C-alpha positions as CSV (number, residue, x, y, z in Angstrom):
1,X,0.1,0.2,-0.2
2,X,1.0,3.7,-1.5
3,X,1.7,6.0,1.8
4,X,-1.4,7.9,2.3
5,X,-1.3,11.8,1.5
6,X,-2.8,14.2,3.2
7,X,-3.0,18.1,2.4
8,X,-4.2,20.2,5.5
9,X,-6.1,24.0,4.4
10,X,-6.8,26.1,7.3
11,X,-5.7,29.2,9.5
12,X,-3.6,29.0,12.2
13,X,-5.5,26.4,14.0
14,X,-4.0,24.2,11.0
15,X,-0.7,25.1,11.6
16,X,-0.7,25.4,15.0
17,X,0.6,28.7,16.5
18,X,1.6,28.2,20.1
19,X,2.7,24.8,19.9
20,X,5.5,22.3,18.6
21,X,5.0,21.1,14.7
22,X,4.6,17.7,16.2
23,X,2.0,18.9,19.3
24,X,-0.3,20.1,16.3
25,X,-3.6,18.5,15.2
26,X,-2.3,17.3,11.6
27,X,0.4,16.1,12.5
28,X,-0.8,14.1,15.8
29,X,-3.3,12.6,13.7
30,X,-0.7,10.9,10.5
31,X,1.2,9.8,13.9
32,X,-2.2,7.6,15.6
33,X,-3.3,6.8,12.5
34,X,0.6,5.5,11.1
35,X,-0.6,3.4,15.0
36,X,-3.2,2.2,14.0
37,X,-1.4,0.3,11.2
38,X,-2.0,3.2,8.1
39,X,1.2,4.3,6.5
40,X,0.5,8.4,6.3
41,X,3.0,10.7,5.0
42,X,3.6,14.0,7.0
43,X,0.4,16.3,5.9
44,X,1.2,19.3,4.0
45,X,0.3,22.1,6.0
46,X,-1.5,25.1,3.5
47,X,-2.2,27.6,6.0
48,X,-1.3,30.5,7.4
49,X,-2.4,32.6,10.7
50,X,-4.7,35.4,10.0
51,X,-6.6,33.7,6.8
52,X,-9.8,34.0,5.6
53,X,-11.2,31.5,3.2
54,X,-11.0,34.5,0.7
55,X,-7.0,34.4,1.6
56,X,-6.4,30.6,1.7
57,X,-8.3,30.7,-1.8
58,X,-5.6,32.8,-2.6
59,X,-2.7,31.0,-0.3
60,X,-3.9,27.8,-2.9
61,X,-3.6,29.4,-5.4
62,X,-0.6,31.0,-4.6
63,X,1.4,27.2,-3.9
64,X,-0.6,25.8,-6.9
65,X,-0.9,22.2,-4.8
66,X,-0.2,19.9,-7.4
67,X,-1.3,16.2,-7.7
68,X,-4.1,14.4,-5.6
69,X,-4.3,13.4,-2.2
70,X,-6.3,11.0,-0.4
71,X,-7.2,12.4,3.2
72,X,-8.5,16.5,2.7
73,X,-9.1,18.6,5.7
74,X,-10.5,21.5,5.9
75,X,-11.1,24.0,8.8
76,X,-11.6,27.8,8.3
77,X,-13.6,30.3,9.2
78,X,-12.5,32.2,12.7
79,X,-10.9,35.4,10.7
80,X,-14.2,36.4,9.1
81,X,-15.6,36.0,12.5
82,X,-13.4,37.9,14.1
83,X,-13.1,40.9,11.1
84,X,-16.7,41.1,11.5
85,X,-17.4,40.0,7.9
86,X,-20.3,39.1,5.4
87,X,-22.2,35.4,6.9
88,X,-23.5,34.8,3.0
89,X,-19.8,36.1,1.7
90,X,-18.6,32.9,3.7
91,X,-20.9,30.3,2.5
92,X,-19.9,30.4,-0.7
93,X,-16.0,31.1,-0.3
94,X,-16.1,28.3,2.4
95,X,-18.2,26.0,-0.9
96,X,-16.5,27.0,-3.3
97,X,-12.9,25.7,-0.9
98,X,-15.3,22.8,0.0
99,X,-15.3,22.0,-3.8
100,X,-11.6,22.2,-4.2
101,X,-11.1,20.1,-1.6
102,X,-12.6,17.4,-3.3
103,X,-11.0,18.4,-6.5
104,X,-7.4,17.3,-4.5
105,X,-8.6,14.2,-3.7
106,X,-9.6,13.2,-7.1
107,X,-13.3,13.9,-7.0
108,X,-13.7,12.0,-3.8
109,X,-16.2,13.4,-1.4
110,X,-15.2,11.0,1.3
111,X,-12.1,11.1,1.7
112,X,-12.8,14.7,3.1
113,X,-12.9,16.0,6.6
114,X,-14.0,19.4,7.8
115,X,-13.7,20.4,11.2
116,X,-15.5,22.9,12.7
117,X,-14.6,26.4,14.2
118,X,-13.0,27.0,17.3
119,X,-14.9,29.4,20.0
120,X,-11.7,31.4,20.7
121,X,-14.1,33.6,23.0
122,X,-13.3,31.3,26.0
123,X,-9.4,32.4,26.1
124,X,-7.9,34.8,27.9
125,X,-7.5,37.2,24.4
126,X,-11.2,37.4,24.8
127,X,-11.6,38.5,28.4
128,X,-13.2,41.6,28.4
129,X,-15.1,41.2,24.9
130,X,-18.6,40.2,24.1
131,X,-17.8,36.5,24.9
132,X,-21.7,35.7,24.0
133,X,-21.9,37.6,21.0
134,X,-18.6,35.4,20.5
135,X,-20.1,32.4,20.8
136,X,-23.1,32.9,18.8
137,X,-21.2,34.2,16.2
138,X,-19.1,31.2,15.6
139,X,-21.8,29.6,16.1
140,X,-24.1,30.7,13.3
141,X,-20.9,30.2,11.3
142,X,-21.0,27.3,11.9
143,X,-24.4,26.3,10.8
144,X,-23.2,27.5,7.4
145,X,-20.0,25.0,7.6
146,X,-22.1,22.4,8.8
147,X,-24.8,22.0,6.2
148,X,-22.4,22.5,3.6
149,X,-20.4,20.0,4.1
150,X,-23.3,17.3,4.9
151,X,-24.7,18.5,1.2
152,X,-21.5,17.7,-0.2
153,X,-21.2,14.1,1.2
154,X,-18.1,14.9,3.6
155,X,-17.9,14.2,7.2
156,X,-18.0,16.9,9.9
157,X,-16.3,17.0,12.9
158,X,-17.5,19.2,15.5
159,X,-14.4,20.3,18.0
160,X,-16.1,23.4,18.8
161,X,-17.9,21.9,22.4
162,X,-13.6,20.7,22.9
163,X,-12.3,24.1,23.2
164,X,-15.6,25.4,24.9
165,X,-13.5,23.3,27.6
166,X,-10.8,25.6,28.0
167,X,-12.6,28.4,30.3
168,X,-12.9,25.2,33.0
169,X,-9.6,23.7,31.7
170,X,-6.5,26.1,31.1
171,X,-4.3,23.9,30.4
172,X,-6.5,23.3,27.1
173,X,-4.9,26.7,26.0
174,X,-1.4,27.9,24.6
175,X,1.0,30.4,26.3
176,X,-0.2,32.5,24.5
177,X,-3.2,33.1,25.8
178,X,-5.7,32.5,22.0
179,X,-4.9,29.3,20.8
180,X,-5.0,25.4,21.8
181,X,-2.5,23.6,23.4
182,X,-0.7,20.4,22.2
183,X,-3.7,19.2,25.1
184,X,-6.2,20.4,23.9
185,X,-5.6,19.5,19.9
186,X,-4.9,15.8,21.1
187,X,-9.2,15.6,22.4
188,X,-9.6,16.9,18.9
189,X,-7.7,14.2,17.0
190,X,-9.3,11.8,19.8
191,X,-12.6,12.4,18.0
192,X,-10.9,12.7,14.7
193,X,-9.6,9.2,14.4
194,X,-12.6,6.5,14.1
195,X,-13.9,9.0,11.5
196,X,-10.6,9.4,9.3
197,X,-10.4,5.0,10.2
198,X,-14.0,4.8,9.1
199,X,-12.7,6.9,6.0
200,X,-9.7,3.5,4.8
201,X,-11.8,0.6,6.8
202,X,-11.5,-1.1,2.6
203,X,-7.8,-0.9,2.1
204,X,-7.2,-3.9,2.0
205,X,-4.4,-5.5,4.3
206,X,-5.0,-2.5,6.9
207,X,-8.5,-4.2,7.8
208,X,-6.3,-6.9,9.4
209,X,-3.8,-4.4,11.0
210,X,-7.3,-2.8,12.5
211,X,-8.5,-5.9,13.9
212,X,-5.2,-6.9,15.4
213,X,-5.2,-3.6,17.3
214,X,-8.3,-3.6,18.5
215,X,-9.1,-7.3,18.8
């Protein structure tokens, strides 16, 4: 079996701002998949702190991603919300990015995963801001990406409730007081792992390995 090519598209949450590279969720996910018997290459991460949907589109164009990928992830939208961006514009740009993510798999929506937008309103960075308003706006943007994801037949992983646990568990926030810690990213991977394994359940020899791992 050829190594699985993994493309991760997004913003600061995808590059793992303020944590070591091996603590960012995409790298942790690849490591966990290897432990389950899947040969996975290190992810190609196309993301940048502060990117909106439009800026991610521009970054993808500028980089000129080549070939197809066996797994593509998409997590984008927090900066649209943070900057007060239009939800209607977000819907269209997210839809376009989701179609592009499917295109990068060679047209297979079953090899794409979408992550919900985290709630940064519970972080120390948001102290003194209207945290209820932030949460409501995050929920509205997530309602959009969840609907678009379902209509595209793509797997959706809701990490937002985990991010809200940071209000009572400071260890879930990185030292910068805003972004997730490696511990939070590990909790995200706990949610992702069974979903992604299910996407690859028909990979031949992997079935034997998974059966051995899980008895």
